[in-house]
PyMOL commands that place a pseudoatom at each C-alpha (Angstrom):
pseudoatom trace, name=CA, resn=MET, resi=1, chain=A, elem=C, hetatm=0, pos=[11.550, -15.354, -35.095]
pseudoatom trace, name=CA, resn=ALA, resi=2, chain=A, elem=C, hetatm=0, pos=[10.080, -13.791, -31.857]
pseudoatom trace, name=CA, resn=PHE, resi=3, chain=A, elem=C, hetatm=0, pos=[6.552, -13.227, -31.252]
pseudoatom trace, name=CA, resn=GLY, resi=4, chain=A, elem=C, hetatm=0, pos=[5.167, -10.250, -29.485]
pseudoatom trace, name=CA, resn=ARG, resi=5, chain=A, elem=C, hetatm=0, pos=[7.110, -6.890, -28.810]
pseudoatom trace, name=CA, resn=PRO, resi=6, chain=A, elem=C, hetatm=0, pos=[10.839, -6.724, -29.169]
pseudoatom trace, name=CA, resn=LYS, resi=7, chain=A, elem=C, hetatm=0, pos=[12.864, -6.383, -25.354]
pseudoatom trace, name=CA, resn=ARG, resi=8, chain=A, elem=C, hetatm=0, pos=[13.937, -3.117, -24.475]
pseudoatom trace, name=CA, resn=ALA, resi=9, chain=A, elem=C, hetatm=0, pos=[17.461, -2.228, -23.456]
pseudoatom trace, name=CA, resn=ARG, resi=10, chain=A, elem=C, hetatm=0, pos=[17.682, -1.542, -20.214]
pseudoatom trace, name=CA, resn=GLU, resi=11, chain=A, elem=C, hetatm=0, pos=[19.638, 1.234, -19.166]
pseudoatom trace, name=CA, resn=PRO, resi=12, chain=A, elem=C, hetatm=0, pos=[22.525, -0.289, -16.085]
pseudoatom trace, name=CA, resn=LEU, resi=13, chain=A, elem=C, hetatm=0, pos=[21.707, 0.853, -12.933]
pseudoatom trace, name=CA, resn=ASP, resi=14, chain=A, elem=C, hetatm=0, pos=[24.671, 2.470, -10.556]
pseudoatom trace, name=CA, resn=GLU, resi=15, chain=A, elem=C, hetatm=0, pos=[25.302, 1.450, -7.022]
pseudoatom trace, name=CA, resn=ALA, resi=16, chain=A, elem=C, hetatm=0, pos=[22.759, 3.236, -5.423]
pseudoatom trace, name=CA, resn=GLN, resi=17, chain=A, elem=C, hetatm=0, pos=[20.159, 1.867, -7.638]
pseudoatom trace, name=CA, resn=LEU, resi=18, chain=A, elem=C, hetatm=0, pos=[21.060, -1.661, -7.566]
pseudoatom trace, name=CA, resn=LEU, resi=19, chain=A, elem=C, hetatm=0, pos=[21.119, -1.430, -3.564]
pseudoatom trace, name=CA, resn=ASP, resi=20, chain=A, elem=C, hetatm=0, pos=[17.419, -0.075, -4.201]
pseudoatom trace, name=CA, resn=TYR, resi=21, chain=A, elem=C, hetatm=0, pos=[16.770, -2.863, -6.590]
pseudoatom trace, name=CA, resn=ALA, resi=22, chain=A, elem=C, hetatm=0, pos=[18.330, -5.487, -4.132]
pseudoatom trace, name=CA, resn=ALA, resi=23, chain=A, elem=C, hetatm=0, pos=[16.428, -4.521, -1.651]
pseudoatom trace, name=CA, resn=LYS, resi=24, chain=A, elem=C, hetatm=0, pos=[12.940, -4.606, -3.886]
pseudoatom trace, name=CA, resn=SER, resi=25, chain=A, elem=C, hetatm=0, pos=[13.426, -8.282, -4.508]
pseudoatom trace, name=CA, resn=LEU, resi=26, chain=A, elem=C, hetatm=0, pos=[14.370, -9.393, -1.656]
pseudoatom trace, name=CA, resn=GLY, resi=27, chain=A, elem=C, hetatm=0, pos=[11.210, -7.800, -0.309]
pseudoatom trace, name=CA, resn=ALA, resi=28, chain=A, elem=C, hetatm=0, pos=[9.562, -9.708, -2.932]
pseudoatom trace, name=CA, resn=ARG, resi=29, chain=A, elem=C, hetatm=0, pos=[10.817, -12.916, -2.336]
pseudoatom trace, name=CA, resn=MET, resi=30, chain=A, elem=C, hetatm=0, pos=[13.981, -14.798, -0.428]
pseudoatom trace, name=CA, resn=GLN, resi=31, chain=A, elem=C, hetatm=0, pos=[17.112, -15.494, -2.276]
pseudoatom trace, name=CA, resn=SER, resi=32, chain=A, elem=C, hetatm=0, pos=[20.194, -16.839, -1.562]
pseudoatom trace, name=CA, resn=GLU, resi=33, chain=A, elem=C, hetatm=0, pos=[23.330, -14.819, -2.369]
pseudoatom trace, name=CA, resn=ARG, resi=34, chain=A, elem=C, hetatm=0, pos=[24.387, -16.596, -5.661]
pseudoatom trace, name=CA, resn=ASP, resi=35, chain=A, elem=C, hetatm=0, pos=[21.066, -15.768, -7.028]
pseudoatom trace, name=CA, resn=LEU, resi=36, chain=A, elem=C, hetatm=0, pos=[20.568, -11.905, -5.758]
pseudoatom trace, name=CA, resn=ARG, resi=37, chain=A, elem=C, hetatm=0, pos=[24.710, -11.629, -7.539]
pseudoatom trace, name=CA, resn=ARG, resi=38, chain=A, elem=C, hetatm=0, pos=[23.264, -12.786, -10.718]
pseudoatom trace, name=CA, resn=LYS, resi=39, chain=A, elem=C, hetatm=0, pos=[20.334, -10.518, -10.754]
pseudoatom trace, name=CA, resn=LEU, resi=40, chain=A, elem=C, hetatm=0, pos=[22.782, -7.399, -9.340]
pseudoatom trace, name=CA, resn=LEU, resi=41, chain=A, elem=C, hetatm=0, pos=[25.399, -8.273, -12.362]
pseudoatom trace, name=CA, resn=ASP, resi=42, chain=A, elem=C, hetatm=0, pos=[22.343, -8.344, -15.015]
pseudoatom trace, name=CA, resn=ARG, resi=43, chain=A, elem=C, hetatm=0, pos=[21.328, -4.743, -14.135]
pseudoatom trace, name=CA, resn=ALA, resi=44, chain=A, elem=C, hetatm=0, pos=[24.721, -3.672, -13.018]
pseudoatom trace, name=CA, resn=GLU, resi=45, chain=A, elem=C, hetatm=0, pos=[26.911, -1.943, -15.775]
pseudoatom trace, name=CA, resn=PRO, resi=46, chain=A, elem=C, hetatm=0, pos=[28.775, -4.516, -18.001]
pseudoatom trace, name=CA, resn=GLY, resi=47, chain=A, elem=C, hetatm=0, pos=[32.505, -4.744, -17.383]
pseudoatom trace, name=CA, resn=PRO, resi=48, chain=A, elem=C, hetatm=0, pos=[34.366, -4.686, -14.070]
pseudoatom trace, name=CA, resn=ALA, resi=49, chain=A, elem=C, hetatm=0, pos=[32.815, -1.421, -12.530]
pseudoatom trace, name=CA, resn=GLY, resi=50, chain=A, elem=C, hetatm=0, pos=[29.537, -3.595, -12.645]
pseudoatom trace, name=CA, resn=ILE, resi=51, chain=A, elem=C, hetatm=0, pos=[30.829, -6.580, -10.790]
pseudoatom trace, name=CA, resn=GLU, resi=52, chain=A, elem=C, hetatm=0, pos=[32.581, -3.732, -8.236]
pseudoatom trace, name=CA, resn=ALA, resi=53, chain=A, elem=C, hetatm=0, pos=[29.259, -2.176, -7.730]
pseudoatom trace, name=CA, resn=ALA, resi=54, chain=A, elem=C, hetatm=0, pos=[27.765, -5.470, -7.343]
pseudoatom trace, name=CA, resn=ASN, resi=55, chain=A, elem=C, hetatm=0, pos=[30.124, -6.788, -5.090]
pseudoatom trace, name=CA, resn=ASN, resi=56, chain=A, elem=C, hetatm=0, pos=[29.491, -3.786, -3.159]
pseudoatom trace, name=CA, resn=VAL, resi=57, chain=A, elem=C, hetatm=0, pos=[25.585, -4.026, -2.357]
pseudoatom trace, name=CA, resn=LEU, resi=58, chain=A, elem=C, hetatm=0, pos=[26.006, -7.691, -1.541]
pseudoatom trace, name=CA, resn=ALA, resi=59, chain=A, elem=C, hetatm=0, pos=[28.704, -6.722, 1.261]
pseudoatom trace, name=CA, resn=LYS, resi=60, chain=A, elem=C, hetatm=0, pos=[25.934, -3.752, 2.277]
pseudoatom trace, name=CA, resn=LEU, resi=61, chain=A, elem=C, hetatm=0, pos=[23.432, -6.366, 2.168]
pseudoatom trace, name=CA, resn=LYS, resi=62, chain=A, elem=C, hetatm=0, pos=[25.407, -8.431, 4.520]
pseudoatom trace, name=CA, resn=GLU, resi=63, chain=A, elem=C, hetatm=0, pos=[26.338, -5.644, 6.831]
pseudoatom trace, name=CA, resn=LEU, resi=64, chain=A, elem=C, hetatm=0, pos=[23.174, -5.026, 7.846]
pseudoatom trace, name=CA, resn=ASN, resi=65, chain=A, elem=C, hetatm=0, pos=[21.809, -8.534, 7.747]
pseudoatom trace, name=CA, resn=TYR, resi=66, chain=A, elem=C, hetatm=0, pos=[19.710, -8.261, 4.936]
pseudoatom trace, name=CA, resn=ILE, resi=67, chain=A, elem=C, hetatm=0, pos=[20.808, -11.693, 3.334]
pseudoatom trace, name=CA, resn=SER, resi=68, chain=A, elem=C, hetatm=0, pos=[22.191, -14.685, 5.054]
pseudoatom trace, name=CA, resn=ASP, resi=69, chain=A, elem=C, hetatm=0, pos=[22.575, -17.808, 2.914]
pseudoatom trace, name=CA, resn=GLU, resi=70, chain=A, elem=C, hetatm=0, pos=[22.455, -19.841, 6.999]
pseudoatom trace, name=CA, resn=ARG, resi=71, chain=A, elem=C, hetatm=0, pos=[18.922, -18.078, 7.251]
pseudoatom trace, name=CA, resn=PHE, resi=72, chain=A, elem=C, hetatm=0, pos=[18.147, -18.518, 3.820]
pseudoatom trace, name=CA, resn=ALA, resi=73, chain=A, elem=C, hetatm=0, pos=[18.792, -22.534, 4.083]
pseudoatom trace, name=CA, resn=ALA, resi=74, chain=A, elem=C, hetatm=0, pos=[17.066, -23.164, 7.574]
pseudoatom trace, name=CA, resn=ASP, resi=75, chain=A, elem=C, hetatm=0, pos=[13.822, -20.850, 5.739]
pseudoatom trace, name=CA, resn=PHE, resi=76, chain=A, elem=C, hetatm=0, pos=[13.623, -22.464, 2.483]
pseudoatom trace, name=CA, resn=THR, resi=77, chain=A, elem=C, hetatm=0, pos=[14.329, -25.844, 4.735]
pseudoatom trace, name=CA, resn=LYS, resi=78, chain=A, elem=C, hetatm=0, pos=[11.283, -25.605, 7.020]
pseudoatom trace, name=CA, resn=LEU, resi=79, chain=A, elem=C, hetatm=0, pos=[8.872, -23.977, 4.085]
pseudoatom trace, name=CA, resn=ARG, resi=80, chain=A, elem=C, hetatm=0, pos=[9.744, -26.815, 2.238]
pseudoatom trace, name=CA, resn=GLN, resi=81, chain=A, elem=C, hetatm=0, pos=[9.156, -29.180, 4.598]
pseudoatom trace, name=CA, resn=GLU, resi=82, chain=A, elem=C, hetatm=0, pos=[6.281, -28.029, 6.036]
pseudoatom trace, name=CA, resn=ASN, resi=83, chain=A, elem=C, hetatm=0, pos=[4.378, -26.633, 3.255]
pseudoatom trace, name=CA, resn=ARG, resi=84, chain=A, elem=C, hetatm=0, pos=[5.196, -28.641, 0.126]
pseudoatom trace, name=CA, resn=VAL, resi=85, chain=A, elem=C, hetatm=0, pos=[5.995, -31.371, 2.606]
pseudoatom trace, name=CA, resn=PHE, resi=86, chain=A, elem=C, hetatm=0, pos=[9.100, -32.890, 0.406]
pseudoatom trace, name=CA, resn=GLY, resi=87, chain=A, elem=C, hetatm=0, pos=[11.468, -35.314, 1.647]
pseudoatom trace, name=CA, resn=ARG, resi=88, chain=A, elem=C, hetatm=0, pos=[15.354, -34.657, 2.534]
pseudoatom trace, name=CA, resn=ARG, resi=89, chain=A, elem=C, hetatm=0, pos=[16.842, -35.541, -0.745]
pseudoatom trace, name=CA, resn=ARG, resi=90, chain=A, elem=C, hetatm=0, pos=[14.568, -33.019, -2.821]
pseudoatom trace, name=CA, resn=VAL, resi=91, chain=A, elem=C, hetatm=0, pos=[15.126, -30.225, -0.504]
pseudoatom trace, name=CA, resn=GLN, resi=92, chain=A, elem=C, hetatm=0, pos=[18.871, -30.776, -0.951]
pseudoatom trace, name=CA, resn=GLN, resi=93, chain=A, elem=C, hetatm=0, pos=[18.865, -30.509, -4.771]
pseudoatom trace, name=CA, resn=ASP, resi=94, chain=A, elem=C, hetatm=0, pos=[16.537, -27.660, -4.737]
pseudoatom trace, name=CA, resn=LEU, resi=95, chain=A, elem=C, hetatm=0, pos=[19.249, -25.962, -2.021]
pseudoatom trace, name=CA, resn=GLN, resi=96, chain=A, elem=C, hetatm=0, pos=[21.933, -27.149, -4.400]
pseudoatom trace, name=CA, resn=GLN, resi=97, chain=A, elem=C, hetatm=0, pos=[20.257, -25.504, -7.293]
pseudoatom trace, name=CA, resn=LYS, resi=98, chain=A, elem=C, hetatm=0, pos=[19.681, -22.030, -5.221]
pseudoatom trace, name=CA, resn=GLY, resi=99, chain=A, elem=C, hetatm=0, pos=[23.771, -22.367, -5.467]
pseudoatom trace, name=CA, resn=VAL, resi=100, chain=A, elem=C, hetatm=0, pos=[23.697, -22.597, -1.401]
pseudoatom trace, name=CA, resn=ALA, resi=101, chain=A, elem=C, hetatm=0, pos=[27.489, -24.316, -0.089]
pseudoatom trace, name=CA, resn=SER, resi=102, chain=A, elem=C, hetatm=0, pos=[27.298, -28.316, 0.452]
pseudoatom trace, name=CA, resn=GLU, resi=103, chain=A, elem=C, hetatm=0, pos=[28.644, -28.120, 4.542]
pseudoatom trace, name=CA, resn=LEU, resi=104, chain=A, elem=C, hetatm=0, pos=[25.499, -26.029, 4.789]
pseudoatom trace, name=CA, resn=ILE, resi=105, chain=A, elem=C, hetatm=0, pos=[22.885, -27.893, 3.390]
pseudoatom trace, name=CA, resn=ALA, resi=106, chain=A, elem=C, hetatm=0, pos=[24.170, -30.896, 4.742]
pseudoatom trace, name=CA, resn=THR, resi=107, chain=A, elem=C, hetatm=0, pos=[23.731, -29.135, 8.306]
pseudoatom trace, name=CA, resn=THR, resi=108, chain=A, elem=C, hetatm=0, pos=[20.717, -27.365, 7.579]
pseudoatom trace, name=CA, resn=LEU, resi=109, chain=A, elem=C, hetatm=0, pos=[19.178, -30.690, 6.613]
pseudoatom trace, name=CA, resn=ALA, resi=110, chain=A, elem=C, hetatm=0, pos=[20.580, -32.470, 9.633]
pseudoatom trace, name=CA, resn=THR, resi=111, chain=A, elem=C, hetatm=0, pos=[18.878, -30.013, 12.164]
pseudoatom trace, name=CA, resn=ALA, resi=112, chain=A, elem=C, hetatm=0, pos=[15.571, -30.313, 10.110]
pseudoatom trace, name=CA, resn=TYR, resi=113, chain=A, elem=C, hetatm=0, pos=[15.441, -33.788, 9.300]
pseudoatom trace, name=CA, resn=ASP, resi=114, chain=A, elem=C, hetatm=0, pos=[17.103, -35.884, 11.568]
pseudoatom trace, name=CA, resn=ASP, resi=115, chain=A, elem=C, hetatm=0, pos=[14.724, -36.295, 14.378]
pseudoatom trace, name=CA, resn=LEU, resi=116, chain=A, elem=C, hetatm=0, pos=[11.921, -36.599, 11.635]
pseudoatom trace, name=CA, resn=ASP, resi=117, chain=A, elem=C, hetatm=0, pos=[10.040, -39.924, 11.287]
pseudoatom trace, name=CA, resn=GLU, resi=118, chain=A, elem=C, hetatm=0, pos=[10.215, -39.770, 7.181]
pseudoatom trace, name=CA, resn=ALA, resi=119, chain=A, elem=C, hetatm=0, pos=[7.489, -42.299, 7.155]
pseudoatom trace, name=CA, resn=ALA, resi=120, chain=A, elem=C, hetatm=0, pos=[4.840, -39.501, 9.020]
pseudoatom trace, name=CA, resn=LEU, resi=121, chain=A, elem=C, hetatm=0, pos=[6.503, -37.581, 6.416]
pseudoatom trace, name=CA, resn=VAL, resi=122, chain=A, elem=C, hetatm=0, pos=[5.221, -39.882, 3.514]
pseudoatom trace, name=CA, resn=ARG, resi=123, chain=A, elem=C, hetatm=0, pos=[1.609, -40.158, 4.878]
pseudoatom trace, name=CA, resn=GLN, resi=124, chain=A, elem=C, hetatm=0, pos=[1.231, -36.019, 5.183]
pseudoatom trace, name=CA, resn=HIS, resi=125, chain=A, elem=C, hetatm=0, pos=[2.839, -36.047, 1.625]
pseudoatom trace, name=CA, resn=ILE, resi=126, chain=A, elem=C, hetatm=0, pos=[0.193, -38.858, 0.401]
pseudoatom trace, name=CA, resn=GLU, resi=127, chain=A, elem=C, hetatm=0, pos=[-2.484, -37.306, 2.275]
pseudoatom trace, name=CA, resn=ARG, resi=128, chain=A, elem=C, hetatm=0, pos=[-1.523, -33.273, 0.910]
pseudoatom trace, name=CA, resn=LYS, resi=129, chain=A, elem=C, hetatm=0, pos=[-1.419, -34.429, -2.650]
pseudoatom trace, name=CA, resn=ARG, resi=130, chain=A, elem=C, hetatm=0, pos=[-4.827, -36.675, -2.363]
pseudoatom trace, name=CA, resn=LEU, resi=131, chain=A, elem=C, hetatm=0, pos=[-3.031, -39.558, -3.906]
pseudoatom trace, name=CA, resn=LYS, resi=132, chain=A, elem=C, hetatm=0, pos=[-5.542, -42.654, -3.737]
pseudoatom trace, name=CA, resn=PRO, resi=133, chain=A, elem=C, hetatm=0, pos=[-4.387, -46.094, -2.278]
pseudoatom trace, name=CA, resn=PRO, resi=134, chain=A, elem=C, hetatm=0, pos=[-2.346, -47.981, -4.789]
pseudoatom trace, name=CA, resn=THR, resi=135, chain=A, elem=C, hetatm=0, pos=[-4.912, -50.863, -6.466]
pseudoatom trace, name=CA, resn=ASP, resi=136, chain=A, elem=C, hetatm=0, pos=[-2.662, -52.508, -8.989]
pseudoatom trace, name=CA, resn=ASP, resi=137, chain=A, elem=C, hetatm=0, pos=[0.616, -52.891, -10.203]
pseudoatom trace, name=CA, resn=LYS, resi=138, chain=A, elem=C, hetatm=0, pos=[0.256, -49.438, -12.268]
pseudoatom trace, name=CA, resn=SER, resi=139, chain=A, elem=C, hetatm=0, pos=[-1.194, -47.758, -9.476]
pseudoatom trace, name=CA, resn=THR, resi=140, chain=A, elem=C, hetatm=0, pos=[1.715, -48.443, -6.938]
pseudoatom trace, name=CA, resn=ALA, resi=141, chain=A, elem=C, hetatm=0, pos=[4.264, -47.883, -9.333]
pseudoatom trace, name=CA, resn=ARG, resi=142, chain=A, elem=C, hetatm=0, pos=[2.612, -44.080, -10.542]
pseudoatom trace, name=CA, resn=ILE, resi=143, chain=A, elem=C, hetatm=0, pos=[2.979, -43.817, -6.174]
pseudoatom trace, name=CA, resn=LEU, resi=144, chain=A, elem=C, hetatm=0, pos=[6.265, -44.619, -6.193]
pseudoatom trace, name=CA, resn=ARG, resi=145, chain=A, elem=C, hetatm=0, pos=[7.537, -42.417, -8.984]
pseudoatom trace, name=CA, resn=ARG, resi=146, chain=A, elem=C, hetatm=0, pos=[5.801, -39.293, -7.134]
pseudoatom trace, name=CA, resn=LEU, resi=147, chain=A, elem=C, hetatm=0, pos=[7.198, -39.764, -3.815]
pseudoatom trace, name=CA, resn=THR, resi=148, chain=A, elem=C, hetatm=0, pos=[10.704, -40.895, -5.128]
pseudoatom trace, name=CA, resn=ALA, resi=149, chain=A, elem=C, hetatm=0, pos=[10.872, -37.412, -6.962]
pseudoatom trace, name=CA, resn=ALA, resi=150, chain=A, elem=C, hetatm=0, pos=[9.294, -36.109, -3.890]
pseudoatom trace, name=CA, resn=GLY, resi=151, chain=A, elem=C, hetatm=0, pos=[12.441, -37.058, -2.406]
pseudoatom trace, name=CA, resn=PHE, resi=152, chain=A, elem=C, hetatm=0, pos=[11.742, -39.363, 0.248]
pseudoatom trace, name=CA, resn=GLY, resi=153, chain=A, elem=C, hetatm=0, pos=[13.434, -42.467, 1.122]
pseudoatom trace, name=CA, resn=SER, resi=154, chain=A, elem=C, hetatm=0, pos=[12.900, -45.880, -0.610]
pseudoatom trace, name=CA, resn=LYS, resi=155, chain=A, elem=C, hetatm=0, pos=[12.421, -47.519, 3.225]
pseudoatom trace, name=CA, resn=ALA, resi=156, chain=A, elem=C, hetatm=0, pos=[10.135, -45.137, 4.000]
pseudoatom trace, name=CA, resn=ILE, resi=157, chain=A, elem=C, hetatm=0, pos=[8.221, -45.609, 0.968]
pseudoatom trace, name=CA, resn=PHE, resi=158, chain=A, elem=C, hetatm=0, pos=[7.699, -48.919, 0.761]
pseudoatom trace, name=CA, resn=LYS, resi=159, chain=A, elem=C, hetatm=0, pos=[7.054, -48.998, 4.939]
pseudoatom trace, name=CA, resn=VAL, resi=160, chain=A, elem=C, hetatm=0, pos=[3.615, -46.591, 4.002]
pseudoatom trace, name=CA, resn=LEU, resi=161, chain=A, elem=C, hetatm=0, pos=[2.619, -48.274, 0.832]
pseudoatom trace, name=CA, resn=ARG, resi=162, chain=A, elem=C, hetatm=0, pos=[2.837, -51.799, 2.843]
pseudoatom trace, name=CA, resn=GLU, resi=163, chain=A, elem=C, hetatm=0, pos=[0.567, -49.969, 5.269]
pseudoatom trace, name=CA, resn=LEU, resi=164, chain=A, elem=C, hetatm=0, pos=[-1.779, -48.952, 2.315]
pseudoatom trace, name=CA, resn=ARG, resi=165, chain=A, elem=C, hetatm=0, pos=[-1.330, -52.211, 0.230]
pseudoatom trace, name=CA, resn=THR, resi=166, chain=A, elem=C, hetatm=0, pos=[-4.366, -54.020, -1.072]
pseudoatom trace, name=CA, resn=GLY, resi=167, chain=A, elem=C, hetatm=0, pos=[-3.922, -57.671, -2.523]
pseudoatom trace, name=CA, resn=GLU, resi=168, chain=A, elem=C, hetatm=0, pos=[-2.462, -58.215, -5.661]
pseudoatom trace, name=CA, resn=VAL, resi=169, chain=A, elem=C, hetatm=0, pos=[-0.043, -54.919, -5.093]
pseudoatom trace, name=CA, resn=THR, resi=170, chain=A, elem=C, hetatm=0, pos=[1.848, -56.550, -1.800]
pseudoatom trace, name=CA, resn=GLU, resi=171, chain=A, elem=C, hetatm=0, pos=[4.179, -58.692, -4.780]
pseudoatom trace, name=CA, resn=THR, resi=172, chain=A, elem=C, hetatm=0, pos=[4.738, -55.613, -6.734]
pseudoatom trace, name=CA, resn=LEU, resi=173, chain=A, elem=C, hetatm=0, pos=[5.920, -54.205, -3.291]
pseudoatom trace, name=CA, resn=ASP, resi=174, chain=A, elem=C, hetatm=0, pos=[8.160, -56.942, -2.940]
pseudoatom trace, name=CA, resn=ASN, resi=175, chain=A, elem=C, hetatm=0, pos=[9.406, -57.337, -6.695]
pseudoatom trace, name=CA, resn=ALA, resi=176, chain=A, elem=C, hetatm=0, pos=[10.366, -53.092, -6.165]
pseudoatom trace, name=CA, resn=GLU, resi=177, chain=A, elem=C, hetatm=0, pos=[11.322, -53.333, -2.582]
pseudoatom trace, name=CA, resn=ALA, resi=178, chain=A, elem=C, hetatm=0, pos=[14.118, -56.179, -4.067]
pseudoatom trace, name=CA, resn=SER, resi=179, chain=A, elem=C, hetatm=0, pos=[15.238, -54.512, -7.099]
pseudoatom trace, name=CA, resn=SER, resi=180, chain=A, elem=C, hetatm=0, pos=[15.802, -50.854, -5.007]
pseudoatom trace, name=CA, resn=ALA, resi=181, chain=A, elem=C, hetatm=0, pos=[18.165, -52.791, -2.194]
pseudoatom trace, name=CA, resn=GLU, resi=182, chain=A, elem=C, hetatm=0, pos=[20.462, -54.250, -5.118]
pseudoatom trace, name=CA, resn=GLU, resi=183, chain=A, elem=C, hetatm=0, pos=[21.218, -51.054, -6.481]
for i in range(1, 183): cmd.bond("trace and resi %d" % i, "trace and resi %d" % (i + 1))
show_as sticks, trace
zoom trace
């Protein structure tokens, strides 16, 4: 049983209306070609005519240089790296979810992350998220999970955690590093 108002059926959009809709959508947020295609197909009339209209709109947007997966991947990576301070793996996963091609992801991430000190990025992430230095096994494991979820490599994480360590945490880090090396 659904609560609230029932959804009204929307009228399908023709090609000119789809172009307007796509331009407004791109003006609100950058999108990959796949995401925009899905939006257009949701609003277009069902069937082959709607698919053709969506394809024509996408072709027009590419011609006008309004949409480009290369530009999207580069901008998305830069924003995730600088604003959210995420690691390479997390950005790669996010780009894959957005439907960007694997080869494009690889070249974009190589450009963005190869000359970067990942340990410095981990320190930035810890600062930005205001994570407290670990004091025991439980807090070490919590920080380790958060940094792994943020997409950082285990070498950089352990290097930074060793810098932050206090007394008994050293043994926990040694055990965790040994178990990650086995995997």
